[in-house]
N, C-alpha and C positions, 0 to 999 in steps of 0.2 A: 627217131633217135632221143636219146636221154641226155640232158643237160643238168649236170650236177653243179651246184654253187656253194661255196664254202669261204668264209673270208680269213682264210690263212694259207699257209703254204703247202697244203694238202698232203704232202708225203709222210708228214710225221703225226697225222692225225688218224688214230686207229679206227674210229668210227668210221670214217670216211673210206679208209682202206678196205674195210669189210665190203661195202658197195661196189668199189671199184674193182675189188678181186672177183666178185661174183659177176659183174658185168663181163668182165675179161673172159672169166671162165665159160660163159654162156654165149660168146661172141654177140653180144649186144652193142650196138654202136653207140658210142658217147662221146660227150665233150664236157670239159670241166673249166669252170671259172673260180680262180684264186686269187690271193692277195699276197704279194712279195712285200711283207711289210718292213723287212730289214734291207731293201735293195740289194739283194744278192744276186739278182739276174737268175733266178730260179727257172728250171726248166722241168717239165713233167709230162709225161705221155698225155696227149690230146687236151693239154691245158693252156689256157690263157690267163696271163697274171695282170692284175692291177698293180702298179708299180710305185705308188706313192708312199713313201716311208711313214709309219706310224707304229707307235708302240702297243704292247698287248695290254689288256685290263686297264686302260686309262680312261679318265673321264674328262669332263669340261667341254667348253664350247667347241674348242680346236678339234676335240676327238669327234664330237658329234658332226661337224662339218666334214671331216674325214669319212665319216660313215655315210653322210649324203653324197659325196663325190663318188664313194664306191658304189652306191647303189644305182647312181645315174651311169657308170660305166657298165654295171650288170645290164641294165635296162638297154642300153645302147647294143651290147652284144647279143641280147636276147632277140632283140629285133632283127638282127642280122642272121643269125642262125636259125630262128623259126622252128624251135623244138617242137615235138609232139607231147613230150613229158618233161617237167621241169622239177628236179629235186633240189629243193632250196633248204639248206642246212642252217637253221636260225633264222630269226625275225629280218635280219638286214639282208639276207639272200632270199627268202621266201616273198618279202614284200615287193620287191621289183618284178618276181615272177607274176604275182597276183595283179599287179598294175598292168603288165603286159597282157595277161589273160583278159582283164575287164576292159582294157581300150583296144585291144588289136586282134585278138583270136580268143573268142569264147570256148573253143574246142580243144584249146591246149589244156592238158591236164597238170596239176600243180600239187605236188606233196610239200607240206609244211612240216620238217623233221625238227623237232624242237630239242636241240641238244642242250640248250639253256632257254628258260622262259624270260625272253629278253629284258622286258620293262622292271622285272624284280632286280635285275642286276644294276640298276640306276637308282637304288634308294638312297644314294647320297649324292644325286646330281640335282640341278636347278629344276624346279617345278616346269618350267616350259619344256624342258627337254623330255622328262618323264611323260607328261601330258601328251606330247607329239608321238613318242613311241607307243603309248598305250593305244591311241587311235589307229597307229599302224598295225598292232597287234589285232585289233578288232576287225579291221579291213581284211587282213591277210588270213585270219581264222574263217571268216565268213566265206571267202572266195576261194579258198583251197579246197581241192577235192578230197585230199587225205591229209590226216595228222598223225604223226607218231611222236609219242612220248616215251621217255625211259623207264617210267616207273607208274603204276596206277595211282600211286598217291599224289603224283603230280596233278591229276585232274582237280585236286583241291586248289591249286594256283589259278585255274583258268576260269575267268568270270564271265564265260560265254558257254553257250550250250552247243558243244562241239561233240557230244557223246556218239552220234551217228556215224561220224567219220574218223574216230581215233582208235588207232592200234597202238600196242605197246611192245616196243624192243628194248630190253636193258642193254646196258653196256657189257655184253658177254663176250668174250674172245672167241673167234672162230680159227681154230688152230688145225693146220694139217700134219705137221711133224713136231711133237713136244720135245723129240730128243735133240732138236737142233738149238735149244737153249736150256733145258733142264739137265744140267749136269755141272758138277762140282768144278769150279775154276781156281786154281791156285792162284793167280793173280788178283782175285777179289778176297782172299783169305787174310785176315788180320791175326797176328801171332801174339793174342792175349785172351784173357777169360771174359771179355766184355760182350754183351749182347751186341749183334749187328742188326741195324735199322737200315732200311730202304726206303727213299722216296724217289720216284721217277714221275715227273709231271711238270705242270706250269709253276715257275717261280713267282709267286704272288704274295703280297703281304697277308692276305686273308687265309693262308693255309698253315699258319701256326709254325711257320718254317724259322723264324729268328729264334724261337723258343728251343727247338730241337738242335739248331746250329750251335746256340750257346751251350747248352747241355753237352754237345760232344765236344765243343772246344775245352770244356772243363775236364774233360777226359773220362766221363761216365759211361759213355758207349762209343761203339764203333758206328760210322754212318756212311752208306753208299748212297750218293745223291746225283741225279741226273735230270736236265730240263733247261729251259730258258723262259725268260719273261721279264720281271722286273730288273732294271739294271743294276740297281743297289745290291739286291739279293745274288745276283750273277757275280758281281764283284766280291762279295762276302764269301760266296762258296769257293771262289778262286783262290782267295787269301788263305782260307782255312784248310784248304787241300794241301797246303805245305805240312800239315800236321799228320803224324804217322796214323791217326785214327780216322782220318776223314779223306774221302776220295770223291771227287767232283769230276763227272764225265760231259758237261754240257748237254748240248740237244743229242739224242740218240734215236736211232730206229727202233721200231715197235719190238722187235724180237730181242735187240740188244737190251731194251729196258726190262723185259721179262727175264732174260739172263741175269741181269744185275740183281733183280729182286729174288730170284731163286736163291742166289748165293748169300742172302741174308737171313736172320732168324725172324723178323718181324716186318710187316709191310706197314709203312706210317702214312695215314690219310685223315689228317685232322682238317677241321673246316670251321668258319666263323658265322656263328649263328645271326649276327647282325645283317648279313646279307640273306634275304629269303631264300634265294636260289641254294645256298649251302645247306639249309634245312631239308630241302628236297633233292640234294645232290644225288645222283645216281652214277657214280664214278667207275671208271674202268678198274681201278685198284680194288674194290670190293670182290668182283668176280675173279681179277686176276690172281688174287691172294688165293682164292679157292683152287683155281687151276694149279697153282704153285705148292699148294698144301702149306701155306704159311698163314699163320694168326695175323689179325690186324688190329692196329690201334687207331681208333676213330672218335668222333665227338659225339657225346651224349645229347640226346634231344633232336637228333636228325634221323631221316630215313635210314641212313647207313648205320647209325648207332642202334637204332631199334633192331635191325636185321641182324646185326653182329651179336646181340644180346640174345634174340630169340633163337638163334642157331648154334650159340655157343662156339663162336669161331674167332673170337677175339676179345677186346677190350674197349668199352666206350666210356670216355671220361669228359670232365668239363674243361673248357678252356682255360687251364690255369697251369702255370709253370710248375708250382709246387706239386700239384698232384701227378703231373706227367713224370716229374722226377721220381717221386715216390713209387709209382707204377714200375718204372725202369729199374730201380734198385731191387724192387720185389721179384720182377721176373728174372734178374741177374742170378738169384739165388734160387729160384724156381723154374729152370729152362725146361725141365719135363711138362709142367702144366701147360706152358706155351706150346710145346711140341704137340701134345695131346689136342689142343684146339686146332692146330694145323692139319692134323690127320682128320679130324671131323670135317673141316673145310674141304679137303680133297675128297672125301667121300661124298659130300653133297654135290661136288663138282661132277663126279663120275656118275651119280644116280641121277641127276636132274638137270644139268646144264651143258654137258659135253656137247651136244648137237642141237642146242636151242637156236642159235643164230642161223646155222645152216638150213633149219627146218622152216625159220621164219622167211628166209629170203627166197627159198624155192617154192613158197605157197603164197604168203600175203604179199610180199614185195613184187613177186613176178605177177600176181593178179592185177597190180596197179599198172603195169607197163603196157 
């Protein structure tokens, strides 16, 4: 049996969804451990939830203690379930899996699936916390049987020799029916001449969201925004959605998010380079923009920015409100240029990525099990 562990609500995580869809489609028995962070009494197929309330993307000693409680919860349930294969999504899921393997059953196979290289997210945390998690990373990397990273460039982040056990699975969508979300929706159309940008994802301070919300509030663009996370940003989105040119949808399912983005002109995906993980970010939105045939705006000096420039499928700019506004004003008067970049993105999708994830799961992932 496969045990998949992920420290969130599971149902709105697109990367997890790909794995669970594959396991379901191939009648592979599985169990899931997730975290009901908002105390919503979540229920999901074959899923056990850790129910302690905790915010997303928060730091400090309290957050570290909550992570410890989460890992202890995982370890207890791993010991009860006794799975043959454990798929740990990120360090705080894979570490308890390797502890179980090391102490209880060396025959258990562990996959460390690096959604984010965890200690790099702790760049602004106390040294004692960072040091502890780096030790956990070292142990987990050593005792995992397999490691998956999102992009080959992320090998630069890993200070251990793991080359013999690493495979690469980018955050590429696995889609069965494009028609279910790729259609024009009159309810998402704005009746003005402004560009319409979309952002669907986590609402965090490090995603340059205050800046795009302020630009939208000033009336320069239309904005379709969906997601959850930082309570202040959620409140700001709700407040601004009273305006005619901003619509906020809260947390949405995966295909609903794709549908929202399809009805925009440009996908927005900025990052904060002070967080090392953001330099190496491999977001769903980069590949989703290709699928949808939309240009993307992202941050210069990141993996995503380099790929966008190399493939001519969007715009990479500095983390600067003035530069962002200048670009948006330019594109308002040059929509055909943006559309052409979207056409190039769609062509790249159809020629290179359309079956990538499905092929990886049916070969590499299946071989792990």
